[in-house]
C-alpha positions in Angstrom: 122.5 126.6 153.1 118.7 126.1 152.7 117.2 124.5 149.6 115.3 126.6 147.2 112.1 125.4 145.6 113.5 125.9 142.1 116.6 123.8 142.8 114.5 120.8 143.8 113.0 120.3 140.3 116.5 120.4 138.8 117.9 117.7 141.0 118.7 114.5 138.9 119.2 110.9 140.1 122.7 109.4 140.3 123.9 105.8 140.4 123.8 106.0 144.2 121.5 107.9 146.6 122.6 111.4 147.7 121.4 114.1 150.1 120.7 117.8 149.7 120.5 119.6 153.0 118.0 122.2 154.2 118.0 123.9 157.6 117.8 122.4 161.1 118.2 118.8 160.2 115.9 118.6 157.2 117.2 117.2 154.0 116.1 115.7 150.7 117.3 112.3 149.6 117.4 111.6 145.9 117.1 107.9 145.1 118.7 106.3 142.0 115.1 105.7 140.8 114.5 109.4 140.8 112.3 109.5 143.9 112.9 112.5 146.2 112.3 111.8 149.9 112.2 114.2 152.8 114.1 113.2 155.9 114.6 114.9 159.3 117.8 114.0 161.2 117.7 114.6 165.0 119.2 113.4 168.2 117.1 112.0 171.0 118.7 111.2 174.3 122.1 111.2 172.7 121.1 108.8 169.9 121.0 110.0 166.2 117.7 109.1 164.6 115.8 109.9 161.3 112.2 110.7 160.7 110.6 110.1 157.2 108.5 113.1 156.3 107.2 112.2 152.9 107.8 112.2 149.2 108.3 115.3 147.0 106.3 116.7 145.3 103.4 115.2 147.3 105.0 117.0 150.3 106.2 120.4 149.2 109.2 122.2 150.6 106.9 124.4 152.7 105.0 121.4 154.1 108.2 119.5 154.8 109.5 122.4 156.8 106.3 122.6 158.8 106.5 118.9 159.6 110.1 119.3 160.6 109.1 122.2 162.9 106.4 120.0 164.4 109.0 117.3 165.1 111.3 119.8 166.8 108.5 121.0 169.1 108.0 117.4 170.1 111.7 117.0 170.9 111.6 120.2 173.0 108.8 118.4 175.0 110.8 115.3 175.5 109.0 113.2 172.8 110.7 111.1 170.2 108.9 112.1 166.9 109.9 108.9 165.1 108.5 106.8 167.9 105.3 108.9 168.0 104.8 108.4 164.3 105.2 104.6 164.6 102.7 104.6 167.5 100.2 106.7 165.4 100.6 104.2 162.5 99.9 101.3 164.9 96.9 103.0 166.4 95.5 103.9 162.9 96.0 100.3 161.8 94.2 98.9 164.8 91.5 101.5 164.6 90.8 100.6 161.0 90.5 96.9 161.9 88.4 97.6 165.0 85.1 97.9 163.3 81.7 98.4 164.8 80.9 94.8 163.9 83.9 93.5 165.8 83.2 95.5 168.9 79.4 94.7 168.8 80.3 90.9 168.5 82.7 91.3 171.5 80.0 93.1 173.5 77.4 90.5 172.8 79.9 87.7 173.8 80.4 89.6 177.0 76.6 89.7 177.6 76.6 85.9 177.1 79.4 85.3 179.6 77.5 87.5 182.1 74.6 85.0 181.9 72.1 87.1 180.0 69.1 85.2 178.8 69.2 83.4 175.5 66.3 85.6 174.2 68.3 88.7 175.1 71.4 87.5 173.3 69.3 86.6 170.3 67.7 90.1 170.2 71.1 91.8 170.6 72.5 89.9 167.6 69.4 90.9 165.6 70.0 94.6 166.5 73.6 94.2 165.4 72.5 92.8 162.0 70.1 95.7 161.5 72.9 98.3 161.3 75.6 96.0 160.0 75.2 97.0 156.3 75.5 100.7 157.2 78.2 100.9 159.9 79.3 97.3 160.6 82.4 97.7 158.4 83.3 101.2 159.7 86.0 101.7 162.4 84.1 102.1 165.6 86.0 105.3 166.5 85.1 106.9 163.2 81.3 106.3 163.1 79.6 109.7 163.1 76.1 110.6 164.5 75.0 111.2 160.9 75.9 107.7 159.8 74.2 106.1 162.8 71.1 108.3 162.3 70.9 107.3 158.7 70.9 103.6 159.7 68.2 104.3 162.4 66.0 106.2 159.9 65.9 103.2 157.6 64.2 101.3 160.4 62.0 104.2 161.4 60.8 104.8 157.8 59.3 101.3 157.8 57.1 102.4 160.7 59.1 100.4 163.3 59.5 103.3 165.8 59.9 101.1 168.9 62.5 99.0 167.1 64.4 102.1 166.1 64.5 103.4 169.7 65.7 100.0 171.0 68.3 99.9 168.2 69.7 103.3 169.2 69.9 102.1 172.8 71.8 98.9 171.7 74.2 100.9 169.6 74.8 103.3 172.6 75.8 100.3 174.7 78.2 99.1 172.1 79.8 102.5 171.7 80.0 102.9 175.5 81.8 99.6 175.6 84.2 100.8 172.9 84.9 103.9 175.0 85.7 102.0 178.2 87.9 99.5 176.3 89.8 102.5 174.8 88.7 101.8 171.2 86.6 105.0 170.8 86.6 108.5 172.4 82.9 109.3 172.3 79.4 107.8 172.0 77.6 109.1 168.9 74.4 107.3 169.8 74.0 109.5 172.9 73.8 112.6 170.8 70.8 111.1 169.0 68.5 111.1 172.0 65.2 112.7 171.0 66.1 112.5 167.2 63.7 109.6 166.5 59.9 109.6 166.4 58.5 108.5 169.8 56.7 105.2 169.6 53.1 105.0 170.7 52.7 103.0 173.9 50.7 99.8 173.3 49.2 97.6 176.0 48.7 93.9 175.9 45.0 93.2 175.3 43.2 91.9 178.3 39.6 91.2 179.5 39.0 93.1 182.7 35.3 92.7 183.3 34.8 89.9 185.9 31.8 88.4 184.1 33.8 88.3 180.8 36.8 86.8 182.7 34.4 84.1 183.9 33.4 83.4 180.3 37.0 83.2 179.3 37.8 80.7 182.0 34.8 78.6 180.9 36.1 78.7 177.3 39.5 77.6 178.5 37.9 74.6 180.3 36.5 73.5 176.9 39.8 73.7 175.0 40.4 70.6 173.0 44.0 70.9 171.9 47.2 69.4 173.3 46.8 68.5 177.0 50.0 70.4 178.1 48.7 73.5 176.3 45.3 73.1 178.0 46.9 72.9 181.5 49.2 75.9 180.7 46.1 77.9 179.8 44.4 76.9 183.0 47.4 77.7 185.2 48.3 81.1 183.5 45.5 83.2 185.1 46.2 81.7 188.6 50.0 82.5 188.7 49.9 85.5 186.3 53.7 85.3 185.5 55.0 86.5 182.2 54.3 84.1 179.3 58.0 83.4 178.8 58.4 82.5 182.5 55.5 80.1 182.3 56.4 78.3 179.1 60.1 77.9 180.2 59.1 76.5 183.6 61.1 73.4 184.7 60.2 70.8 187.2 63.3 71.3 189.3 62.0 74.8 190.1 58.9 73.5 191.9 58.4 72.3 195.5 54.9 71.0 195.6 55.1 70.1 199.3 56.1 73.6 200.2 53.7 75.0 197.6 56.2 77.3 195.9 57.7 77.9 192.5 61.1 79.5 192.5 62.0 81.0 189.2 65.8 81.7 188.8 67.0 85.2 188.0 68.2 84.1 184.5 64.6 83.5 183.4 63.2 86.8 184.9 62.9 90.0 182.9 64.4 92.0 185.8 67.1 89.5 186.4 66.0 88.9 190.0 64.9 85.5 191.4 61.1 85.3 191.9 59.1 83.0 194.2 55.4 82.2 193.4 53.1 80.8 196.1 51.1 78.0 194.7 47.4 77.6 195.5 45.8 74.2 196.0 44.2 74.6 192.5 47.5 75.2 190.9 49.1 72.3 192.7 46.3 70.0 191.5 46.9 71.1 187.9 50.6 70.5 188.3 50.0 67.0 189.6 47.7 66.4 186.7 50.5 67.6 184.4 53.0 65.3 186.1 50.7 62.4 185.4 51.1 62.9 181.6 54.5 61.1 181.9 56.4 63.8 180.2 60.1 62.7 180.4 61.6 66.1 179.8 62.6 68.8 182.3 60.1 71.4 180.9 56.5 71.4 182.1 55.3 72.5 178.7 57.6 71.0 176.0 57.6 71.8 172.4 55.3 69.7 170.1 58.1 67.6 168.5 60.8 67.5 171.2 61.0 67.5 175.0 64.4 69.3 174.9 62.8 72.7 174.3 59.9 74.4 175.8 56.7 75.3 173.9 56.8 78.1 171.4 56.1 81.7 172.5 53.1 81.7 170.2 51.5 78.6 171.5 49.3 80.2 174.2 48.2 83.1 172.1 47.4 80.7 169.3 45.3 78.7 171.7 43.4 81.8 172.7 42.7 82.6 169.0 41.5 79.0 168.6 39.0 79.7 171.4 37.7 82.7 169.5 39.6 85.6 171.3 41.2 88.0 168.9 44.6 89.7 169.5 42.8 92.9 170.3 40.7 91.1 173.0 43.0 88.9 175.0 46.6 87.8 175.0 48.6 85.4 177.2 50.3 88.4 178.7 46.9 89.9 179.4 46.4 87.5 182.4 48.8 89.8 184.3 46.6 92.8 183.7 43.6 90.8 184.7 45.2 89.9 188.1 46.6 93.4 188.7 43.3 95.1 188.0 41.0 92.8 189.9 43.3 92.3 192.9 43.7 96.0 193.3 40.0 96.6 192.8 39.2 94.1 195.6 40.8 96.4 198.1 41.8 93.4 200.2 45.5 93.3 199.5 48.4 95.7 200.0 49.5 97.2 196.7 53.1 96.2 197.4 52.1 92.6 197.8 50.4 92.7 194.4 53.4 94.4 192.8 55.7 91.9 194.3 53.6 89.1 192.9 53.8 90.7 189.5 57.6 90.8 189.9 57.7 94.5 189.0 61.0 96.1 189.7 61.2 98.6 192.6 63.7 101.4 191.7 64.6 101.6 195.4 66.8 98.6 195.9 66.7 98.7 199.7 62.9 99.0 199.7 62.7 96.2 197.2 64.9 93.9 199.3 62.6 94.6 202.3 59.4 93.9 200.4 60.6 90.6 199.0 60.2 89.1 202.4 57.8 91.4 204.2 54.7 90.5 202.1 55.3 86.7 201.7 52.7 85.6 204.1 50.2 88.0 202.6 51.0 86.8 199.1 50.4 83.2 200.1 46.9 84.1 201.4 46.3 86.4 198.4 47.2 83.7 195.8 44.8 81.2 197.4 42.1 83.9 197.5 42.7 84.7 193.9 42.4 81.1 192.8 39.2 80.7 194.7 37.9 83.9 193.2 38.7 82.7 189.7 36.9 79.5 190.4 33.8 81.5 191.4 34.0 83.5 188.2 34.4 80.4 186.1 31.5 78.6 187.7 29.3 81.6 187.1 28.6 82.3 190.8 27.3 85.7 191.8 30.3 87.8 192.8 29.7 90.4 195.4 31.8 93.4 195.3 33.4 93.8 198.8 31.8 96.6 200.8 35.0 97.1 202.8 38.5 98.2 202.1 41.7 97.7 204.0 42.2 100.0 207.0 
C-alpha cells in the first residue's frame, strides 16, 4: 500500500530504524534520531541494490516518486542508477576542483614543454593573472560568457583594448584545452568574438626619408654610451631583425667565415629558423665586438651580468639619448626603414625582401620554396643594403635608380 503524505508527518522514531513502504520499491526509513530517509530498492543484473534519494521533508513524497521513476527508466535502459549517482558525484567533485586557474596553469606548463619562448610563457602567465580574481577560482566547466566578458571589460575600461583582445584569445586557448582534455563541454570565449572594442592599429615609429636616415646613422656614429650598445645600434639597420632577436643573439649562432647568422626557431616570432646573410660591414662590426673580450655567450650582455642579454629597452633608450623621440624612431623601426627603401629601390624581388624580414607566408609549400630560392639574391641584397646605408651615413648624393626589375 502506498504511503500517504499525511501519514509521513505522524511517523515517530523508535529505538531501532524501521521502514514504511511505498510503491515500486520506494520506501521511507525512519531513523532512531527521527530522520526520515527515502530509499529505492531495486535489482540490477540479479543483485539487490539500494539508492538513496534524499531526506524528508527536503525531498517531498511527490519528488521522491519522481526520482524513483527516473531510476526505473535508467534500469529499463540497462543502467545502474546507484552507480550513475556515484559517478555523477565524482564528476561534480572533480569539476569543482578543476578550476580555470588549475587548467590555465596546466596549459601554460604544456606551452613550456613544447619549447615556447620564455617571453611567450611570461606573457601567458600575465594573462592568467589578469582574470584570476574574477574566474580563477571557478570550475572551468561552469564559467559563463557573462563572467568572462565582465573580466575582459575591466581591462577594456582602462583603455587597454589590445590587451583585452589578446586576453580573450588566451582564455579561448585555455577553454579549448579544457574541452579536448574532457574538463569542459564548450568554449565561452569563442562566443565573445566581436564583443570588445577593436584596438586601433599602431605602427612602430620609423624614419623613412633617405636623407633623414643618413642623419640618424651619423648620430649613431657619435653615440657615447656603452660600447656593446653602440655596436648593436650600428648593426641594427644593416640586419633589420626584430629587436628581441638582435639583443638575444649568441656567438654560437654566427659563422663569420661563411658570413651567416642562423637564428634558431625558439627565438623567432614565427617559430621558424631564420638565416641572415652578413655583409662585410656587419662582419667587421662583429669582429670589433668580439675584441671587447666579453666572456659570455651573448653578443650584447646586460649591464651587470653576462648571463643575460641586454634589456628590451636598451636600444630605444639609446635612441632617446640621441634625441629621437618615441614618435620619431624606435629600434623596431629599422625593419620599416629596410622594407620601405629596399622595395622603393626596385632592385630586389619582393619575396627576397619579405624573406629577409622573416615574415610568415601563409602558404607553407610556397614558404618552404622561397626559403631557399632567394638565398643568393638575399646575399647580394644585404651587401648592397649595407653599402647604401654607408652612402647615406657619409652624406653622399644618392641617385634614385632610373630602372626597375624586368
